[in-house]
Backbone as CSV, one residue per row, in Angstrom:
resi,resn,N_x,N_y,N_z,CA_x,CA_y,CA_z,C_x,C_y,C_z
1,PHE,-9.024,14.682,47.549,-8.355,15.857,46.987,-8.372,15.767,45.462
2,VAL,-8.944,16.782,44.798,-9.024,16.827,43.339,-8.184,17.987,42.857
3,SER,-7.285,17.705,41.909,-6.454,18.794,41.390,-7.304,19.722,40.527
4,SER,-6.855,20.962,40.401,-7.628,21.954,39.659,-7.745,21.598,38.180
5,LYS,-6.740,20.922,37.641,-6.763,20.559,36.226,-7.898,19.572,35.941
6,GLU,-8.089,18.613,36.855,-9.157,17.635,36.688,-10.516,18.320,36.722
7,GLU,-10.683,19.307,37.625,-11.946,20.045,37.717,-12.248,20.775,36.422
8,ILE,-11.229,21.415,35.865,-11.423,22.176,34.634,-11.864,21.267,33.499
9,THR,-11.200,20.125,33.352,-11.568,19.225,32.260,-12.951,18.623,32.476
10,ALA,-13.362,18.484,33.722,-14.668,17.918,34.004,-15.785,18.918,33.671
11,THR,-15.526,20.217,33.857,-16.581,21.204,33.621,-16.626,21.697,32.172
12,MET,-15.497,21.570,31.433,-15.480,22.038,30.045,-16.319,21.126,29.162
13,PRO,-17.161,21.701,28.272,-17.905,20.844,27.352,-16.947,20.256,26.310
14,ALA,-17.111,18.966,26.016,-16.215,18.324,25.052,-16.503,18.860,23.654
15,SER,-15.474,19.370,22.986,-15.687,19.899,21.638,-15.763,18.741,20.649
16,GLN,-16.566,18.925,19.625,-16.736,17.882,18.627,-15.531,17.901,17.691
17,SER,-14.749,16.825,17.716,-13.559,16.808,16.865,-13.258,15.411,16.356
18,VAL,-12.607,15.370,15.196,-12.136,14.103,14.631,-10.697,14.281,14.161
19,GLN,-9.939,13.189,14.171,-8.562,13.226,13.709,-8.372,12.156,12.637
20,VAL,-7.868,12.573,11.466,-7.670,11.629,10.368,-6.308,11.848,9.708
21,PHE,-5.874,10.843,8.934,-4.593,10.924,8.238,-4.791,10.825,6.742
22,GLY,-4.022,11.614,6.021,-3.974,11.496,4.565,-2.547,11.154,4.204
23,LYS,-2.357,10.201,3.298,-0.993,9.793,2.955,-0.799,9.758,1.457
24,LYS,0.435,10.020,1.043,0.844,9.863,-0.350,2.337,9.576,-0.315
25,LYS,2.743,8.429,-0.878,4.142,7.988,-0.814,4.619,8.044,0.643
26,THR,5.626,8.871,0.974,6.085,8.914,2.368,5.599,10.154,3.101
27,ALA,4.775,10.973,2.455,4.236,12.178,3.107,2.987,11.805,3.902
28,THR,2.908,12.303,5.130,1.747,12.039,5.984,1.175,13.358,6.481
29,ALA,-0.121,13.549,6.271,-0.801,14.749,6.761,-1.820,14.321,7.809
30,CYS,-1.726,14.903,9.003,-2.655,14.591,10.082,-3.623,15.761,10.220
31,ALA,-4.901,15.517,9.956,-5.901,16.587,10.019,-6.730,16.453,11.287
32,PHE,-6.927,17.578,11.970,-7.713,17.633,13.197,-8.884,18.576,12.941
33,ALA,-10.083,18.024,12.754,-11.256,18.839,12.421,-12.120,19.026,13.654
34,LYS,-12.519,20.284,13.920,-13.412,20.551,15.041,-14.367,21.688,14.680
35,GLN,-15.373,21.868,15.522,-16.333,22.947,15.292,-15.602,24.277,15.293
36,GLY,-15.997,25.161,14.385,-15.306,26.444,14.314,-15.973,27.390,13.337
37,ARG,-15.112,28.187,12.655,-15.700,29.161,11.736,-15.119,29.100,10.327
38,GLY,-14.665,27.913,9.913,-14.252,27.728,8.531,-12.790,27.953,8.237
39,LEU,-11.930,27.841,9.259,-10.490,28.006,9.026,-9.872,26.682,8.591
40,ILE,-8.969,26.748,7.622,-8.174,25.568,7.275,-6.721,25.997,7.325
41,LYS,-5.968,25.411,8.249,-4.555,25.786,8.401,-3.650,24.579,8.183
42,VAL,-2.537,24.828,7.501,-1.552,23.785,7.233,-0.247,24.185,7.905
43,ASN,0.217,23.370,8.849,1.422,23.678,9.635,1.371,25.087,10.212
44,GLY,0.189,25.507,10.656,0.050,26.805,11.320,-0.216,27.984,10.409
45,GLN,-0.120,27.821,9.089,-0.428,28.954,8.210,-1.638,28.636,7.331
46,PRO,-2.378,29.674,6.905,-3.600,29.455,6.118,-3.320,28.679,4.831
47,ILE,-4.324,27.906,4.400,-4.170,27.069,3.205,-3.967,27.910,1.944
48,GLU,-4.372,29.191,1.992,-4.220,30.084,0.830,-2.751,30.370,0.527
49,LEU,-1.863,30.126,1.504,-0.443,30.449,1.326,0.426,29.231,1.004
50,ILE,-0.219,28.119,0.645,0.546,26.897,0.380,1.482,27.102,-0.809
51,GLU,2.724,26.633,-0.660,3.684,26.619,-1.761,3.879,25.163,-2.186
52,PRO,4.141,24.839,-3.415,4.256,25.687,-4.598,2.888,26.164,-5.095
53,GLU,2.869,27.368,-5.639,1.610,28.001,-6.034,0.818,27.221,-7.091
54,PRO,1.469,26.629,-8.124,0.682,25.884,-9.128,-0.118,24.720,-8.540
55,LEU,0.345,24.175,-7.394,-0.359,23.037,-6.782,-1.363,23.466,-5.711
56,ARG,-1.487,24.787,-5.495,-2.381,25.291,-4.449,-3.827,24.836,-4.694
57,LEU,-4.260,24.873,-5.949,-5.627,24.459,-6.285,-5.861,22.990,-5.977
58,LYS,-4.810,22.177,-6.107,-4.927,20.751,-5.796,-5.323,20.560,-4.335
59,ALA,-4.718,21.352,-3.440,-5.030,21.242,-2.010,-6.449,21.730,-1.732
60,PHE,-6.930,22.685,-2.564,-8.277,23.242,-2.393,-9.387,22.326,-2.907
61,GLU,-9.022,21.337,-3.729,-10.027,20.556,-4.445,-11.202,20.047,-3.612
62,PRO,-10.976,19.429,-2.430,-12.136,18.954,-1.655,-13.109,20.082,-1.313
63,VAL,-12.578,21.267,-1.002,-13.421,22.415,-0.653,-14.206,22.869,-1.885
64,LEU,-13.538,22.922,-3.027,-14.187,23.380,-4.253,-15.236,22.387,-4.751
65,VAL,-14.957,21.098,-4.597,-15.890,20.071,-5.055,-17.154,20.040,-4.191
66,LEU,-16.979,20.122,-2.873,-18.125,20.023,-1.959,-18.818,21.364,-1.723
67,GLY,-18.118,22.467,-1.973,-18.697,23.796,-1.734,-18.285,24.342,-0.377
68,GLN,-18.079,25.651,-0.321,-17.589,26.308,0.899,-18.547,26.165,2.081
69,GLU,-19.855,26.101,1.814,-20.826,26.069,2.924,-20.691,24.822,3.792
70,LYS,-20.163,23.725,3.233,-19.948,22.505,4.029,-18.834,22.717,5.060
71,PHE,-17.901,23.641,4.757,-16.757,23.881,5.642,-16.953,25.107,6.525
72,ALA,-18.136,25.766,6.429,-18.357,27.040,7.114,-18.272,26.931,8.640
73,ASN,-18.716,25.800,9.215,-18.698,25.678,10.678,-17.674,24.644,11.143
74,LEU,-16.570,24.550,10.385,-15.567,23.524,10.661,-14.173,24.130,10.590
75,ASP,-13.368,23.916,11.624,-11.955,24.324,11.602,-11.116,23.079,11.364
76,ILE,-10.208,23.144,10.405,-9.328,22.004,10.146,-7.887,22.450,10.307
77,ARG,-7.167,21.783,11.216,-5.751,22.050,11.400,-4.990,20.842,10.879
78,ILE,-3.993,21.089,10.034,-3.269,19.992,9.403,-1.783,20.087,9.702
79,ARG,-1.192,18.972,10.148,0.264,18.868,10.284,0.734,17.919,9.197
80,VAL,1.728,18.352,8.429,2.213,17.487,7.348,3.725,17.370,7.411
81,LYS,4.221,16.145,7.215,5.672,15.949,7.178,6.027,14.744,6.313
82,GLY,7.282,14.709,5.895,7.757,13.620,5.043,7.463,13.882,3.580
83,GLY,8.139,13.142,2.712,7.886,13.242,1.279,8.370,14.544,0.675
84,GLY,7.987,14.783,-0.572,8.357,16.004,-1.278,7.187,16.962,-1.348
85,MET,7.356,18.037,-2.099,6.305,19.069,-2.182,4.983,18.509,-2.715
86,THR,5.065,17.835,-3.852,3.852,17.332,-4.508,3.157,16.289,-3.639
87,ALA,3.922,15.365,-3.078,3.349,14.313,-2.233,2.660,14.935,-1.018
88,GLN,3.255,15.995,-0.449,2.641,16.663,0.706,1.305,17.300,0.335
89,ILE,1.241,17.930,-0.843,-0.011,18.547,-1.298,-1.094,17.484,-1.439
90,TYR,-0.739,16.333,-2.038,-1.710,15.256,-2.217,-2.134,14.668,-0.868
91,ALA,-1.210,14.610,0.079,-1.543,14.119,1.425,-2.506,15.091,2.117
92,ILE,-2.277,16.403,1.913,-3.142,17.430,2.511,-4.564,17.320,1.971
93,ARG,-4.696,17.181,0.650,-6.049,17.118,0.072,-6.780,15.857,0.521
94,ALA,-6.051,14.746,0.664,-6.671,13.514,1.160,-7.124,13.695,2.601
95,ALA,-6.295,14.357,3.410,-6.629,14.574,4.822,-7.875,15.455,4.966
96,ILE,-7.970,16.514,4.156,-9.135,17.407,4.220,-10.404,16.640,3.854
97,ALA,-10.339,15.874,2.766,-11.512,15.112,2.313,-11.945,14.083,3.359
98,LYS,-10.966,13.367,3.920,-11.295,12.354,4.927,-11.841,12.998,6.192
99,ALA,-11.314,14.174,6.546,-11.743,14.858,7.767,-13.216,15.249,7.696
100,ILE,-13.628,15.827,6.557,-15.036,16.260,6.442,-15.978,15.062,6.452
101,VAL,-15.575,13.960,5.810,-16.410,12.757,5.787,-16.511,12.159,7.191
102,ALA,-15.372,12.095,7.896,-15.357,11.528,9.256,-16.189,12.385,10.215
103,TYR,-16.093,13.717,10.059,-16.846,14.626,10.922,-18.352,14.435,10.714
104,HIS,-18.758,14.345,9.449,-20.186,14.141,9.156,-20.663,12.779,9.641
105,ALA,-19.790,11.770,9.558,-20.167,10.428,10.015,-20.382,10.414,11.529
106,LYS,-19.546,11.187,12.247,-19.585,11.139,13.706,-20.618,12.081,14.314
107,TYR,-20.724,13.295,13.776,-21.552,14.310,14.436,-22.769,14.776,13.647
108,VAL,-22.806,14.552,12.335,-23.999,14.954,11.572,-24.792,13.673,11.332
109,ASP,-25.218,13.372,10.121,-25.970,12.135,9.917,-25.352,11.283,8.810
110,GLU,-25.777,10.032,8.789,-25.213,9.040,7.871,-25.483,9.385,6.411
111,SER,-26.670,9.909,6.124,-27.023,10.195,4.730,-26.163,11.312,4.148
112,SER,-25.866,12.337,4.965,-25.016,13.425,4.468,-23.594,12.924,4.247
113,LYS,-23.149,12.008,5.125,-21.814,11.413,4.961,-21.730,10.640,3.650
114,ASN,-22.758,9.833,3.374,-22.769,9.034,2.139,-22.805,9.914,0.902
115,GLU,-23.534,11.019,1.010,-23.626,11.971,-0.107,-22.254,12.603,-0.386
116,LEU,-21.571,13.047,0.696,-20.235,13.623,0.551,-19.270,12.611,-0.056
117,ARG,-19.344,11.399,0.471,-18.464,10.324,0.010,-18.645,10.046,-1.475
118,LYS,-19.922,9.984,-1.887,-20.243,9.708,-3.283,-19.720,10.811,-4.196
119,THR,-19.892,12.074,-3.763,-19.419,13.216,-4.551,-17.904,13.176,-4.702
120,LEU,-17.195,12.919,-3.598,-15.729,12.886,-3.629,-15.211,11.707,-4.465
121,MET,-15.855,10.558,-4.322,-15.443,9.375,-5.079,-15.647,9.580,-6.577
122,ALA,-16.757,10.240,-6.938,-17.042,10.498,-8.349,-15.997,11.445,-8.938
123,TYR,-15.524,12.381,-8.107,-14.535,13.349,-8.596,-13.153,12.720,-8.708
124,ASP,-12.658,12.144,-7.598,-11.331,11.520,-7.598,-11.253,10.521,-6.449
125,ARG,-11.024,9.262,-6.781,-11.009,8.201,-5.774,-9.868,8.384,-4.773
126,ASN,-8.750,8.994,-5.224,-7.592,9.147,-4.345,-7.821,10.118,-3.196
127,LEU,-8.933,10.854,-3.213,-9.242,11.746,-2.099,-9.568,10.945,-0.840
128,LEU,-10.176,9.763,-1.013,-10.569,8.960,0.154,-9.800,7.646,0.285
129,VAL,-9.325,7.114,-0.843,-8.600,5.851,-0.813,-7.140,6.142,-1.123
130,SER,-6.227,5.709,-0.254,-4.821,6.048,-0.463,-4.228,5.235,-1.617
131,ASP,-3.253,5.829,-2.264,-2.585,5.237,-3.417,-1.513,4.262,-2.921
132,PRO,-1.588,2.978,-3.279,-0.653,2.003,-2.713,0.743,2.019,-3.341
133,ARG,0.954,2.814,-4.398,2.253,2.770,-5.089,3.366,3.335,-4.219
134,ARG,4.493,2.633,-4.185,5.663,3.065,-3.439,6.886,2.949,-4.328
135,CYS,7.994,3.522,-3.895,9.241,3.463,-4.643,9.812,2.042,-4.540
136,GLU,10.212,1.482,-5.679,10.743,0.118,-5.686,12.216,0.121,-5.276
137,PRO,12.630,-0.799,-4.417,14.031,-0.789,-3.972,15.006,-1.224,-5.064
138,LYS,16.212,-0.694,-4.993,17.276,-1.028,-5.941,17.760,-2.458,-5.690
139,LYS,18.134,-3.155,-6.789,18.705,-4.501,-6.659,20.146,-4.507,-7.155
140,TYR,20.881,-5.575,-6.824,22.266,-5.698,-7.290,22.273,-6.044,-8.784
141,GLY,23.413,-5.820,-9.419,23.541,-6.171,-10.843,23.045,-5.079,-11.771
142,GLY,22.749,-3.914,-11.209,22.268,-2.801,-12.036,22.346,-1.516,-11.254
143,ARG,22.013,-0.392,-11.930,22.123,0.879,-11.240,20.796,1.385,-10.673
144,SER,19.696,0.662,-10.952,18.401,1.051,-10.372,17.559,-0.189,-10.121
145,ALA,16.272,-0.006,-9.875,15.392,-1.121,-9.529,15.235,-2.106,-10.689
146,ARG,15.116,-1.598,-11.905,14.865,-2.470,-13.053,16.031,-2.569,-14.034
147,SER,16.761,-1.457,-14.274,17.809,-1.499,-15.304,19.005,-2.318,-14.825
148,ARG,19.623,-3.028,-15.763,20.785,-3.855,-15.460,22.025,-3.221,-16.092
149,PHE,23.218,-3.617,-15.580,24.443,-3.154,-16.210,24.569,-3.827,-17.586
150,GLN,25.212,-3.126,-18.510,25.361,-3.644,-19.866,26.230,-4.902,-19.855
151,LYS,25.851,-5.876,-20.702,26.548,-7.141,-20.730,27.535,-7.151,-21.912
152,SER,28.779,-7.578,-21.654,29.734,-7.611,-22.767,30.295,-9.024,-22.888
153,TYR,30.535,-9.469,-24.107,30.973,-10.856,-24.340,32.473,-10.965,-24.530
154,ARG,33.165,-9.865,-24.848,34.610,-9.994,-24.996,35.350,-8.770,-24.491
């Protein structure tokens, strides 16, 4: 006895997809790239509507650097959470860049992947390599991580 769900999954052609993460501080963006018609959505809404508006171009950077034609047959869905506005934007751009490189590595060819990688690295290394800087924890004897309380002698 085979359930109908198993039959459906057996007959459906597997879609070409990759899943990657982009991170910045505590913000994490999970990008799911698959064959499609060039849509890029962030938390269900188009990337053109990202707030804050001054940082919108930052999220677009991988697309602008590589050119729209590389993204023409690719749908990217991104879920982002944690961190602040700026950190989320940086996590999104890292996720988009990593997604296109991973997709080309898996389903296109190695030379195109290396070419994309080289272009992105030349533009900004943080698109593919995550930034290791984190917030330093507060210590006793002061009001922040480094500053100490003022010392008085009398």
